[in-house]
PyMOL Python script that loads the backbone (N, CA, C, O; Angstrom):
from pymol import cmd

cmd.read_pdbstr("""\
ATOM      1  N   MET A   1      19.184   3.444   1.830  1.00  0.00           N
ATOM      2  CA  MET A   1      18.102   2.839   1.076  1.00  0.00           C
ATOM      3  C   MET A   1      16.769   3.306   1.643  1.00  0.00           C
ATOM      4  O   MET A   1      16.569   3.288   2.857  1.00  0.00           O
ATOM      5  N   SER A   2      15.871   3.718   0.783  1.00  0.00           N
ATOM      6  CA  SER A   2      14.543   4.162   1.194  1.00  0.00           C
ATOM      7  C   SER A   2      13.619   2.976   1.422  1.00  0.00           C
ATOM      8  O   SER A   2      13.775   1.917   0.815  1.00  0.00           O
ATOM      9  N   TRP A   3      12.660   3.178   2.304  1.00  0.00           N
ATOM     10  CA  TRP A   3      11.588   2.224   2.544  1.00  0.00           C
ATOM     11  C   TRP A   3      10.272   2.923   2.248  1.00  0.00           C
ATOM     12  O   TRP A   3      10.172   4.147   2.335  1.00  0.00           O
ATOM     13  N   TYR A   4       9.276   2.142   1.902  1.00  0.00           N
ATOM     14  CA  TYR A   4       7.983   2.682   1.515  1.00  0.00           C
ATOM     15  C   TYR A   4       6.854   2.007   2.277  1.00  0.00           C
ATOM     16  O   TYR A   4       6.851   0.791   2.469  1.00  0.00           O
ATOM     17  N   PHE A   5       5.904   2.812   2.701  1.00  0.00           N
ATOM     18  CA  PHE A   5       4.618   2.316   3.165  1.00  0.00           C
ATOM     19  C   PHE A   5       3.703   2.452   1.956  1.00  0.00           C
ATOM     20  O   PHE A   5       3.730   3.480   1.280  1.00  0.00           O
ATOM     21  N   TYR A   6       2.896   1.438   1.671  1.00  0.00           N
ATOM     22  CA  TYR A   6       2.048   1.500   0.484  1.00  0.00           C
ATOM     23  C   TYR A   6       0.663   0.938   0.774  1.00  0.00           C
ATOM     24  O   TYR A   6       0.464   0.166   1.712  1.00  0.00           O
ATOM     25  N   ILE A   7      -0.283   1.347  -0.056  1.00  0.00           N
ATOM     26  CA  ILE A   7      -1.638   0.808  -0.017  1.00  0.00           C
ATOM     27  C   ILE A   7      -1.985   0.315  -1.416  1.00  0.00           C
ATOM     28  O   ILE A   7      -1.774   1.004  -2.414  1.00  0.00           O
ATOM     29  N   LEU A   8      -2.522  -0.893  -1.456  1.00  0.00           N
ATOM     30  CA  LEU A   8      -2.996  -1.485  -2.704  1.00  0.00           C
ATOM     31  C   LEU A   8      -4.522  -1.533  -2.674  1.00  0.00           C
ATOM     32  O   LEU A   8      -5.129  -1.710  -1.618  1.00  0.00           O
ATOM     33  N   ARG A   9      -5.131  -1.373  -3.845  1.00  0.00           N
ATOM     34  CA  ARG A   9      -6.565  -1.644  -3.985  1.00  0.00           C
ATOM     35  C   ARG A   9      -6.670  -3.015  -4.646  1.00  0.00           C
ATOM     36  O   ARG A   9      -6.136  -3.237  -5.734  1.00  0.00           O
ATOM     37  N   CYS A  10      -7.360  -3.923  -3.978  1.00  0.00           N
ATOM     38  CA  CYS A  10      -7.539  -5.280  -4.485  1.00  0.00           C
ATOM     39  C   CYS A  10      -8.741  -5.334  -5.421  1.00  0.00           C
ATOM     40  O   CYS A  10      -9.545  -4.403  -5.466  1.00  0.00           O
ATOM     41  N   ALA A  11      -8.856  -6.423  -6.163  1.00  0.00           N
ATOM     42  CA  ALA A  11      -9.936  -6.592  -7.125  1.00  0.00           C
ATOM     43  C   ALA A  11     -11.314  -6.520  -6.470  1.00  0.00           C
ATOM     44  O   ALA A  11     -12.282  -6.121  -7.118  1.00  0.00           O
ATOM     45  N   ASP A  12     -11.418  -6.900  -5.192  1.00  0.00           N
ATOM     46  CA  ASP A  12     -12.699  -6.835  -4.488  1.00  0.00           C
ATOM     47  C   ASP A  12     -12.928  -5.466  -3.839  1.00  0.00           C
ATOM     48  O   ASP A  12     -13.851  -5.298  -3.042  1.00  0.00           O
ATOM     49  N   ASN A  13     -12.086  -4.496  -4.186  1.00  0.00           N
ATOM     50  CA  ASN A  13     -12.141  -3.110  -3.707  1.00  0.00           C
ATOM     51  C   ASN A  13     -11.678  -2.947  -2.260  1.00  0.00           C
ATOM     52  O   ASN A  13     -11.841  -1.870  -1.686  1.00  0.00           O
ATOM     53  N   SER A  14     -11.112  -3.977  -1.668  1.00  0.00           N
ATOM     54  CA  SER A  14     -10.547  -3.852  -0.326  1.00  0.00           C
ATOM     55  C   SER A  14      -9.148  -3.250  -0.440  1.00  0.00           C
ATOM     56  O   SER A  14      -8.570  -3.195  -1.526  1.00  0.00           O
ATOM     57  N   PHE A  15      -8.616  -2.803   0.687  1.00  0.00           N
ATOM     58  CA  PHE A  15      -7.270  -2.242   0.744  1.00  0.00           C
ATOM     59  C   PHE A  15      -6.326  -3.235   1.397  1.00  0.00           C
ATOM     60  O   PHE A  15      -6.714  -4.012   2.269  1.00  0.00           O
ATOM     61  N   TYR A  16      -5.083  -3.189   0.955  1.00  0.00           N
ATOM     62  CA  TYR A  16      -4.011  -3.932   1.605  1.00  0.00           C
ATOM     63  C   TYR A  16      -2.896  -2.940   1.884  1.00  0.00           C
ATOM     64  O   TYR A  16      -2.495  -2.189   0.995  1.00  0.00           O
ATOM     65  N   CYS A  17      -2.392  -2.929   3.115  1.00  0.00           N
ATOM     66  CA  CYS A  17      -1.297  -2.038   3.508  1.00  0.00           C
ATOM     67  C   CYS A  17      -0.046  -2.860   3.748  1.00  0.00           C
ATOM     68  O   CYS A  17      -0.111  -3.953   4.311  1.00  0.00           O
ATOM     69  N   GLY A  18       1.102  -2.331   3.319  1.00  0.00           N
ATOM     70  CA  GLY A  18       2.360  -3.028   3.529  1.00  0.00           C
ATOM     71  C   GLY A  18       3.548  -2.087   3.463  1.00  0.00           C
ATOM     72  O   GLY A  18       3.397  -0.883   3.260  1.00  0.00           O
ATOM     73  N   ILE A  19       4.740  -2.660   3.638  1.00  0.00           N
ATOM     74  CA  ILE A  19       5.983  -1.905   3.504  1.00  0.00           C
ATOM     75  C   ILE A  19       6.930  -2.688   2.609  1.00  0.00           C
ATOM     76  O   ILE A  19       6.836  -3.909   2.493  1.00  0.00           O
ATOM     77  N   THR A  20       7.843  -1.961   1.980  1.00  0.00           N
ATOM     78  CA  THR A  20       8.841  -2.583   1.101  1.00  0.00           C
ATOM     79  C   THR A  20       9.969  -1.590   0.853  1.00  0.00           C
ATOM     80  O   THR A  20       9.836  -0.398   1.128  1.00  0.00           O
ATOM     81  N   ASN A  21      11.073  -2.094   0.332  1.00  0.00           N
ATOM     82  CA  ASN A  21      12.150  -1.205  -0.097  1.00  0.00           C
ATOM     83  C   ASN A  21      12.226  -1.143  -1.628  1.00  0.00           C
ATOM     84  O   ASN A  21      13.121  -0.508  -2.186  1.00  0.00           O
ATOM     85  N   ASN A  22      11.272  -1.814  -2.303  1.00  0.00           N
ATOM     86  CA  ASN A  22      11.227  -1.797  -3.771  1.00  0.00           C
ATOM     87  C   ASN A  22       9.761  -1.913  -4.207  1.00  0.00           C
ATOM     88  O   ASN A  22       9.221  -3.017  -4.269  1.00  0.00           O
ATOM     89  N   LEU A  23       9.126  -0.796  -4.504  1.00  0.00           N
ATOM     90  CA  LEU A  23       7.701  -0.772  -4.824  1.00  0.00           C
ATOM     91  C   LEU A  23       7.350  -1.604  -6.055  1.00  0.00           C
ATOM     92  O   LEU A  23       6.405  -2.391  -6.026  1.00  0.00           O
ATOM     93  N   LYS A  24       8.105  -1.432  -7.129  1.00  0.00           N
ATOM     94  CA  LYS A  24       7.781  -2.150  -8.369  1.00  0.00           C
ATOM     95  C   LYS A  24       7.888  -3.654  -8.174  1.00  0.00           C
ATOM     96  O   LYS A  24       6.991  -4.402  -8.563  1.00  0.00           O
ATOM     97  N   GLU A  25       8.968  -4.088  -7.582  1.00  0.00           N
ATOM     98  CA  GLU A  25       9.172  -5.522  -7.362  1.00  0.00           C
ATOM     99  C   GLU A  25       8.078  -6.102  -6.459  1.00  0.00           C
ATOM    100  O   GLU A  25       7.565  -7.190  -6.720  1.00  0.00           O
ATOM    101  N   ARG A  26       7.729  -5.374  -5.404  1.00  0.00           N
ATOM    102  CA  ARG A  26       6.715  -5.865  -4.474  1.00  0.00           C
ATOM    103  C   ARG A  26       5.337  -5.927  -5.144  1.00  0.00           C
ATOM    104  O   ARG A  26       4.586  -6.876  -4.919  1.00  0.00           O
ATOM    105  N   LEU A  27       5.004  -4.936  -5.953  1.00  0.00           N
ATOM    106  CA  LEU A  27       3.737  -4.951  -6.670  1.00  0.00           C
ATOM    107  C   LEU A  27       3.686  -6.147  -7.622  1.00  0.00           C
ATOM    108  O   LEU A  27       2.661  -6.820  -7.726  1.00  0.00           O
ATOM    109  N   ASP A  28       4.783  -6.403  -8.307  1.00  0.00           N
ATOM    110  CA  ASP A  28       4.866  -7.569  -9.197  1.00  0.00           C
ATOM    111  C   ASP A  28       4.676  -8.869  -8.412  1.00  0.00           C
ATOM    112  O   ASP A  28       3.977  -9.774  -8.869  1.00  0.00           O
ATOM    113  N   GLU A  29       5.290  -8.960  -7.244  1.00  0.00           N
ATOM    114  CA  GLU A  29       5.127 -10.153  -6.404  1.00  0.00           C
ATOM    115  C   GLU A  29       3.663 -10.357  -6.027  1.00  0.00           C
ATOM    116  O   GLU A  29       3.136 -11.466  -6.122  1.00  0.00           O
ATOM    117  N   HIS A  30       3.018  -9.282  -5.601  1.00  0.00           N
ATOM    118  CA  HIS A  30       1.598  -9.390  -5.248  1.00  0.00           C
ATOM    119  C   HIS A  30       0.783  -9.882  -6.445  1.00  0.00           C
ATOM    120  O   HIS A  30      -0.009 -10.814  -6.312  1.00  0.00           O
ATOM    121  N   ASN A  31       0.969  -9.270  -7.597  1.00  0.00           N
ATOM    122  CA  ASN A  31       0.161  -9.620  -8.772  1.00  0.00           C
ATOM    123  C   ASN A  31       0.502 -10.985  -9.364  1.00  0.00           C
ATOM    124  O   ASN A  31      -0.278 -11.530 -10.145  1.00  0.00           O
ATOM    125  N   ASN A  32       1.644 -11.536  -9.006  1.00  0.00           N
ATOM    126  CA  ASN A  32       2.022 -12.883  -9.448  1.00  0.00           C
ATOM    127  C   ASN A  32       1.668 -13.942  -8.403  1.00  0.00           C
ATOM    128  O   ASN A  32       2.064 -15.101  -8.528  1.00  0.00           O
ATOM    129  N   GLY A  33       0.920 -13.537  -7.369  1.00  0.00           N
ATOM    130  CA  GLY A  33       0.503 -14.485  -6.337  1.00  0.00           C
ATOM    131  C   GLY A  33       1.584 -14.854  -5.352  1.00  0.00           C
ATOM    132  O   GLY A  33       1.430 -15.811  -4.593  1.00  0.00           O
ATOM    133  N   LYS A  34       2.690 -14.104  -5.350  1.00  0.00           N
ATOM    134  CA  LYS A  34       3.807 -14.395  -4.451  1.00  0.00           C
ATOM    135  C   LYS A  34       3.924 -13.362  -3.337  1.00  0.00           C
ATOM    136  O   LYS A  34       4.907 -13.347  -2.595  1.00  0.00           O
ATOM    137  N   GLY A  35       2.919 -12.502  -3.224  1.00  0.00           N
ATOM    138  CA  GLY A  35       2.912 -11.485  -2.176  1.00  0.00           C
ATOM    139  C   GLY A  35       2.276 -12.044  -0.926  1.00  0.00           C
ATOM    140  O   GLY A  35       2.544 -13.181  -0.538  1.00  0.00           O
ATOM    141  N   ALA A  36       1.453 -11.265  -0.307  1.00  0.00           N
ATOM    142  CA  ALA A  36       0.793 -11.669   0.928  1.00  0.00           C
ATOM    143  C   ALA A  36      -0.341 -12.651   0.665  1.00  0.00           C
ATOM    144  O   ALA A  36      -0.932 -12.664  -0.415  1.00  0.00           O
ATOM    145  N   LYS A  37      -0.635 -13.470   1.663  1.00  0.00           N
ATOM    146  CA  LYS A  37      -1.747 -14.409   1.581  1.00  0.00           C
ATOM    147  C   LYS A  37      -3.055 -13.673   1.273  1.00  0.00           C
ATOM    148  O   LYS A  37      -3.883 -14.159   0.504  1.00  0.00           O
ATOM    149  N   TYR A  38      -3.229 -12.500   1.881  1.00  0.00           N
ATOM    150  CA  TYR A  38      -4.453 -11.718   1.691  1.00  0.00           C
ATOM    151  C   TYR A  38      -4.671 -11.348   0.223  1.00  0.00           C
ATOM    152  O   TYR A  38      -5.791 -11.443  -0.280  1.00  0.00           O
ATOM    153  N   THR A  39      -3.634 -10.937  -0.449  1.00  0.00           N
ATOM    154  CA  THR A  39      -3.793 -10.475  -1.836  1.00  0.00           C
ATOM    155  C   THR A  39      -3.896 -11.622  -2.842  1.00  0.00           C
ATOM    156  O   THR A  39      -4.416 -11.423  -3.940  1.00  0.00           O
ATOM    157  N   LYS A  40      -3.422 -12.792  -2.500  1.00  0.00           N
ATOM    158  CA  LYS A  40      -3.441 -13.931  -3.441  1.00  0.00           C
ATOM    159  C   LYS A  40      -4.831 -14.208  -3.996  1.00  0.00           C
ATOM    160  O   LYS A  40      -4.978 -14.550  -5.170  1.00  0.00           O
ATOM    161  N   THR A  41      -5.838 -14.063  -3.166  1.00  0.00           N
ATOM    162  CA  THR A  41      -7.202 -14.378  -3.585  1.00  0.00           C
ATOM    163  C   THR A  41      -7.977 -13.136  -4.026  1.00  0.00           C
ATOM    164  O   THR A  41      -9.182 -13.204  -4.271  1.00  0.00           O
ATOM    165  N   ARG A  42      -7.285 -12.011  -4.125  1.00  0.00           N
ATOM    166  CA  ARG A  42      -7.941 -10.754  -4.475  1.00  0.00           C
ATOM    167  C   ARG A  42      -7.237 -10.052  -5.641  1.00  0.00           C
ATOM    168  O   ARG A  42      -7.158  -8.824  -5.677  1.00  0.00           O
ATOM    169  N   LEU A  43      -6.738 -10.826  -6.576  1.00  0.00           N
ATOM    170  CA  LEU A  43      -5.981 -10.273  -7.705  1.00  0.00           C
ATOM    171  C   LEU A  43      -6.909  -9.817  -8.822  1.00  0.00           C
ATOM    172  O   LEU A  43      -8.013 -10.346  -8.956  1.00  0.00           O
ATOM    173  N   PRO A  44      -6.489  -8.853  -9.621  1.00  0.00           N
ATOM    174  CA  PRO A  44      -5.220  -8.121  -9.514  1.00  0.00           C
ATOM    175  C   PRO A  44      -5.306  -7.010  -8.467  1.00  0.00           C
ATOM    176  O   PRO A  44      -6.388  -6.606  -8.039  1.00  0.00           O
ATOM    177  N   VAL A  45      -4.137  -6.540  -8.077  1.00  0.00           N
ATOM    178  CA  VAL A  45      -4.053  -5.417  -7.150  1.00  0.00           C
ATOM    179  C   VAL A  45      -3.421  -4.225  -7.865  1.00  0.00           C
ATOM    180  O   VAL A  45      -2.673  -4.383  -8.829  1.00  0.00           O
ATOM    181  N   LYS A  46      -3.739  -3.038  -7.373  1.00  0.00           N
ATOM    182  CA  LYS A  46      -3.222  -1.808  -7.977  1.00  0.00           C
ATOM    183  C   LYS A  46      -2.633  -0.927  -6.878  1.00  0.00           C
ATOM    184  O   LYS A  46      -3.257  -0.734  -5.834  1.00  0.00           O
ATOM    185  N   LEU A  47      -1.450  -0.400  -7.107  1.00  0.00           N
ATOM    186  CA  LEU A  47      -0.838   0.532  -6.166  1.00  0.00           C
ATOM    187  C   LEU A  47      -1.588   1.858  -6.230  1.00  0.00           C
ATOM    188  O   LEU A  47      -1.668   2.477  -7.291  1.00  0.00           O
ATOM    189  N   ILE A  48      -2.141   2.298  -5.087  1.00  0.00           N
ATOM    190  CA  ILE A  48      -2.928   3.535  -5.085  1.00  0.00           C
ATOM    191  C   ILE A  48      -2.375   4.587  -4.136  1.00  0.00           C
ATOM    192  O   ILE A  48      -2.855   5.720  -4.128  1.00  0.00           O
ATOM    193  N   TYR A  49      -1.359   4.227  -3.323  1.00  0.00           N
ATOM    194  CA  TYR A  49      -0.808   5.189  -2.371  1.00  0.00           C
ATOM    195  C   TYR A  49       0.552   4.693  -1.900  1.00  0.00           C
ATOM    196  O   TYR A  49       0.768   3.493  -1.735  1.00  0.00           O
ATOM    197  N   PHE A  50       1.468   5.640  -1.686  1.00  0.00           N
ATOM    198  CA  PHE A  50       2.730   5.289  -1.037  1.00  0.00           C
ATOM    199  C   PHE A  50       3.355   6.515  -0.388  1.00  0.00           C
ATOM    200  O   PHE A  50       3.098   7.653  -0.781  1.00  0.00           O
ATOM    201  N   GLU A  51       4.171   6.252   0.604  1.00  0.00           N
ATOM    202  CA  GLU A  51       4.982   7.273   1.283  1.00  0.00           C
ATOM    203  C   GLU A  51       6.396   6.716   1.403  1.00  0.00           C
ATOM    204  O   GLU A  51       6.583   5.516   1.608  1.00  0.00           O
ATOM    205  N   GLU A  52       7.378   7.582   1.277  1.00  0.00           N
ATOM    206  CA  GLU A  52       8.784   7.182   1.388  1.00  0.00           C
ATOM    207  C   GLU A  52       9.316   7.511   2.779  1.00  0.00           C
ATOM    208  O   GLU A  52       8.998   8.556   3.348  1.00  0.00           O
ATOM    209  N   PHE A  53      10.136   6.597   3.322  1.00  0.00           N
ATOM    210  CA  PHE A  53      10.738   6.775   4.646  1.00  0.00           C
ATOM    211  C   PHE A  53      12.224   6.459   4.586  1.00  0.00           C
ATOM    212  O   PHE A  53      12.665   5.707   3.717  1.00  0.00           O
ATOM    213  N   PRO A  54      12.998   7.028   5.503  1.00  0.00           N
ATOM    214  CA  PRO A  54      14.452   6.807   5.474  1.00  0.00           C
ATOM    215  C   PRO A  54      14.879   5.431   5.978  1.00  0.00           C
ATOM    216  O   PRO A  54      16.000   4.996   5.718  1.00  0.00           O
ATOM    217  N   ASP A  55      13.981   4.736   6.706  1.00  0.00           N
ATOM    218  CA  ASP A  55      14.355   3.437   7.259  1.00  0.00           C
ATOM    219  C   ASP A  55      13.129   2.548   7.450  1.00  0.00           C
ATOM    220  O   ASP A  55      11.991   3.016   7.419  1.00  0.00           O
ATOM    221  N   LYS A  56      13.385   1.269   7.646  1.00  0.00           N
ATOM    222  CA  LYS A  56      12.316   0.274   7.784  1.00  0.00           C
ATOM    223  C   LYS A  56      11.446   0.547   9.005  1.00  0.00           C
ATOM    224  O   LYS A  56      10.226   0.395   8.950  1.00  0.00           O
ATOM    225  N   SER A  57      12.065   0.941  10.085  1.00  0.00           N
ATOM    226  CA  SER A  57      11.329   1.191  11.322  1.00  0.00           C
ATOM    227  C   SER A  57      10.265   2.273  11.148  1.00  0.00           C
ATOM    228  O   SER A  57       9.134   2.113  11.608  1.00  0.00           O
ATOM    229  N   SER A  58      10.617   3.358  10.496  1.00  0.00           N
ATOM    230  CA  SER A  58       9.667   4.456  10.262  1.00  0.00           C
ATOM    231  C   SER A  58       8.512   4.006   9.374  1.00  0.00           C
ATOM    232  O   SER A  58       7.358   4.349   9.632  1.00  0.00           O
ATOM    233  N   ALA A  59       8.816   3.248   8.340  1.00  0.00           N
ATOM    234  CA  ALA A  59       7.776   2.741   7.443  1.00  0.00           C
ATOM    235  C   ALA A  59       6.840   1.794   8.193  1.00  0.00           C
ATOM    236  O   ALA A  59       5.626   1.827   7.994  1.00  0.00           O
ATOM    237  N   CYS A  60       7.402   0.960   9.045  1.00  0.00           N
ATOM    238  CA  CYS A  60       6.620   0.010   9.821  1.00  0.00           C
ATOM    239  C   CYS A  60       5.685   0.733  10.801  1.00  0.00           C
ATOM    240  O   CYS A  60       4.532   0.338  10.970  1.00  0.00           O
ATOM    241  N   LYS A  61       6.181   1.775  11.432  1.00  0.00           N
ATOM    242  CA  LYS A  61       5.343   2.554  12.353  1.00  0.00           C
ATOM    243  C   LYS A  61       4.161   3.169  11.620  1.00  0.00           C
ATOM    244  O   LYS A  61       3.046   3.184  12.142  1.00  0.00           O
ATOM    245  N   ARG A  62       4.394   3.674  10.420  1.00  0.00           N
ATOM    246  CA  ARG A  62       3.310   4.262   9.631  1.00  0.00           C
ATOM    247  C   ARG A  62       2.307   3.182   9.212  1.00  0.00           C
ATOM    248  O   ARG A  62       1.099   3.415   9.237  1.00  0.00           O
ATOM    249  N   GLU A  63       2.798   2.015   8.831  1.00  0.00           N
ATOM    250  CA  GLU A  63       1.911   0.911   8.457  1.00  0.00           C
ATOM    251  C   GLU A  63       0.984   0.555   9.625  1.00  0.00           C
ATOM    252  O   GLU A  63      -0.223   0.406   9.432  1.00  0.00           O
ATOM    253  N   ILE A  64       1.526   0.423  10.798  1.00  0.00           N
ATOM    254  CA  ILE A  64       0.733   0.083  11.980  1.00  0.00           C
ATOM    255  C   ILE A  64      -0.306   1.166  12.254  1.00  0.00           C
ATOM    256  O   ILE A  64      -1.456   0.868  12.577  1.00  0.00           O
ATOM    257  N   GLU A  65       0.111   2.428  12.122  1.00  0.00           N
ATOM    258  CA  GLU A  65      -0.808   3.542  12.337  1.00  0.00           C
ATOM    259  C   GLU A  65      -2.001   3.468  11.378  1.00  0.00           C
ATOM    260  O   GLU A  65      -3.155   3.501  11.808  1.00  0.00           O
ATOM    261  N   VAL A  66      -1.715   3.370  10.088  1.00  0.00           N
ATOM    262  CA  VAL A  66      -2.778   3.404   9.076  1.00  0.00           C
ATOM    263  C   VAL A  66      -3.640   2.144   9.129  1.00  0.00           C
ATOM    264  O   VAL A  66      -4.849   2.223   8.907  1.00  0.00           O
ATOM    265  N   LYS A  67      -3.054   0.999   9.414  1.00  0.00           N
ATOM    266  CA  LYS A  67      -3.844  -0.231   9.525  1.00  0.00           C
ATOM    267  C   LYS A  67      -4.897  -0.123  10.631  1.00  0.00           C
ATOM    268  O   LYS A  67      -5.929  -0.794  10.582  1.00  0.00           O
ATOM    269  N   GLY A  68      -4.631   0.719  11.618  1.00  0.00           N
ATOM    270  CA  GLY A  68      -5.572   0.906  12.713  1.00  0.00           C
ATOM    271  C   GLY A  68      -6.737   1.837  12.383  1.00  0.00           C
ATOM    272  O   GLY A  68      -7.681   1.950  13.165  1.00  0.00           O
ATOM    273  N   TRP A  69      -6.677   2.496  11.247  1.00  0.00           N
ATOM    274  CA  TRP A  69      -7.730   3.428  10.838  1.00  0.00           C
ATOM    275  C   TRP A  69      -8.928   2.681  10.267  1.00  0.00           C
ATOM    276  O   TRP A  69      -8.814   1.558   9.776  1.00  0.00           O
ATOM    277  N   ARG A  70     -10.069   3.335  10.348  1.00  0.00           N
ATOM    278  CA  ARG A  70     -11.272   2.829   9.674  1.00  0.00           C
ATOM    279  C   ARG A  70     -11.143   3.119   8.178  1.00  0.00           C
ATOM    280  O   ARG A  70     -10.325   3.934   7.750  1.00  0.00           O
ATOM    281  N   ARG A  71     -11.966   2.435   7.407  1.00  0.00           N
ATOM    282  CA  ARG A  71     -11.906   2.551   5.941  1.00  0.00           C
ATOM    283  C   ARG A  71     -12.083   3.997   5.466  1.00  0.00           C
ATOM    284  O   ARG A  71     -11.383   4.438   4.554  1.00  0.00           O
ATOM    285  N   GLY A  72     -13.004   4.731   6.073  1.00  0.00           N
ATOM    286  CA  GLY A  72     -13.270   6.105   5.637  1.00  0.00           C
ATOM    287  C   GLY A  72     -12.041   6.996   5.719  1.00  0.00           C
ATOM    288  O   GLY A  72     -11.800   7.812   4.830  1.00  0.00           O
ATOM    289  N   LYS A  73     -11.274   6.842   6.772  1.00  0.00           N
ATOM    290  CA  LYS A  73     -10.069   7.652   6.930  1.00  0.00           C
ATOM    291  C   LYS A  73      -9.016   7.262   5.888  1.00  0.00           C
ATOM    292  O   LYS A  73      -8.312   8.125   5.363  1.00  0.00           O
ATOM    293  N   LYS A  74      -8.912   5.981   5.593  1.00  0.00           N
ATOM    294  CA  LYS A  74      -7.988   5.521   4.548  1.00  0.00           C
ATOM    295  C   LYS A  74      -8.423   6.063   3.184  1.00  0.00           C
ATOM    296  O   LYS A  74      -7.590   6.481   2.380  1.00  0.00           O
ATOM    297  N   ASP A  75      -9.736   6.051   2.935  1.00  0.00           N
ATOM    298  CA  ASP A  75     -10.264   6.591   1.671  1.00  0.00           C
ATOM    299  C   ASP A  75      -9.852   8.049   1.487  1.00  0.00           C
ATOM    300  O   ASP A  75      -9.444   8.447   0.396  1.00  0.00           O
ATOM    301  N   LYS A  76      -9.957   8.843   2.551  1.00  0.00           N
ATOM    302  CA  LYS A  76      -9.594  10.265   2.469  1.00  0.00           C
ATOM    303  C   LYS A  76      -8.106  10.431   2.168  1.00  0.00           C
ATOM    304  O   LYS A  76      -7.727  11.287   1.370  1.00  0.00           O
ATOM    305  N   LEU A  77      -7.265   9.620   2.799  1.00  0.00           N
ATOM    306  CA  LEU A  77      -5.823   9.676   2.550  1.00  0.00           C
ATOM    307  C   LEU A  77      -5.527   9.367   1.085  1.00  0.00           C
ATOM    308  O   LEU A  77      -4.766  10.086   0.438  1.00  0.00           O
ATOM    309  N   VAL A  78      -6.116   8.318   0.572  1.00  0.00           N
ATOM    310  CA  VAL A  78      -5.900   7.904  -0.814  1.00  0.00           C
ATOM    311  C   VAL A  78      -6.444   8.949  -1.780  1.00  0.00           C
ATOM    312  O   VAL A  78      -5.806   9.254  -2.787  1.00  0.00           O
ATOM    313  N   ASP A  79      -7.621   9.499  -1.480  1.00  0.00           N
ATOM    314  CA  ASP A  79      -8.221  10.517  -2.349  1.00  0.00           C
ATOM    315  C   ASP A  79      -7.332  11.744  -2.469  1.00  0.00           C
ATOM    316  O   ASP A  79      -7.151  12.267  -3.569  1.00  0.00           O
ATOM    317  N   ARG A  80      -6.777  12.211  -1.360  1.00  0.00           N
ATOM    318  CA  ARG A  80      -5.872  13.379  -1.401  1.00  0.00           C
ATOM    319  C   ARG A  80      -4.640  13.069  -2.237  1.00  0.00           C
ATOM    320  O   ARG A  80      -4.194  13.906  -3.022  1.00  0.00           O
ATOM    321  N   PHE A  81      -4.096  11.885  -2.075  1.00  0.00           N
ATOM    322  CA  PHE A  81      -2.910  11.463  -2.816  1.00  0.00           C
ATOM    323  C   PHE A  81      -3.208  11.383  -4.315  1.00  0.00           C
ATOM    324  O   PHE A  81      -2.402  11.812  -5.140  1.00  0.00           O
ATOM    325  N   THR A  82      -4.358  10.836  -4.652  1.00  0.00           N
ATOM    326  CA  THR A  82      -4.747  10.681  -6.055  1.00  0.00           C
ATOM    327  C   THR A  82      -4.941  12.039  -6.715  1.00  0.00           C
ATOM    328  O   THR A  82      -4.522  12.238  -7.856  1.00  0.00           O
ATOM    329  N   ARG A  83      -5.567  12.967  -6.016  1.00  0.00           N
ATOM    330  CA  ARG A  83      -5.770  14.304  -6.573  1.00  0.00           C
ATOM    331  C   ARG A  83      -4.449  15.022  -6.781  1.00  0.00           C
ATOM    332  O   ARG A  83      -4.249  15.655  -7.818  1.00  0.00           O
ATOM    333  N   VAL A  84      -3.550  14.937  -5.822  1.00  0.00           N
ATOM    334  CA  VAL A  84      -2.252  15.602  -5.945  1.00  0.00           C
ATOM    335  C   VAL A  84      -1.467  14.999  -7.109  1.00  0.00           C
ATOM    336  O   VAL A  84      -0.818  15.723  -7.864  1.00  0.00           O
ATOM    337  N   GLY A  85      -1.526  13.670  -7.254  1.00  0.00           N
ATOM    338  CA  GLY A  85      -0.798  12.982  -8.321  1.00  0.00           C
ATOM    339  C   GLY A  85      -1.318  13.278  -9.714  1.00  0.00           C
ATOM    340  O   GLY A  85      -0.589  13.135 -10.696  1.00  0.00           O
ATOM    341  N   SER A  86      -2.587  13.693  -9.805  1.00  0.00           N
ATOM    342  CA  SER A  86      -3.162  13.931 -11.129  1.00  0.00           C
ATOM    343  C   SER A  86      -3.120  15.389 -11.543  1.00  0.00           C
ATOM    344  O   SER A  86      -3.536  15.730 -12.651  1.00  0.00           O
ATOM    345  N   GLU A  87      -2.628  16.246 -10.678  1.00  0.00           N
ATOM    346  CA  GLU A  87      -2.562  17.688 -11.002  1.00  0.00           C
ATOM    347  C   GLU A  87      -1.345  18.018 -11.813  1.00  0.00           C
ATOM    348  O   GLU A  87      -1.136  19.177 -12.169  1.00  0.00           O
TER     349      GLU A  87
END
""", "prot")
cmd.dss("prot")
cmd.show_as("cartoon", "prot")
cmd.util.cbc("prot")
cmd.orient("prot")
């Protein structure tokens, strides 16, 4: 089973980082107010980035890494992903 590290853009333009083994289900949970406490007050949220990993541990390590970055570095990561996805 694959695991995913993901970034959401919240309605207030902030980012939320998380991990899951089911992107669609987790996004639905966030948008239905059943996700993280942080996103409950910042709805709706939009999936703007994800990476696939072979196991939960790898996804968790990536989440910790990216959460430690400043906003500008996260913006660059998301921008590269968005450009590649739209080509």
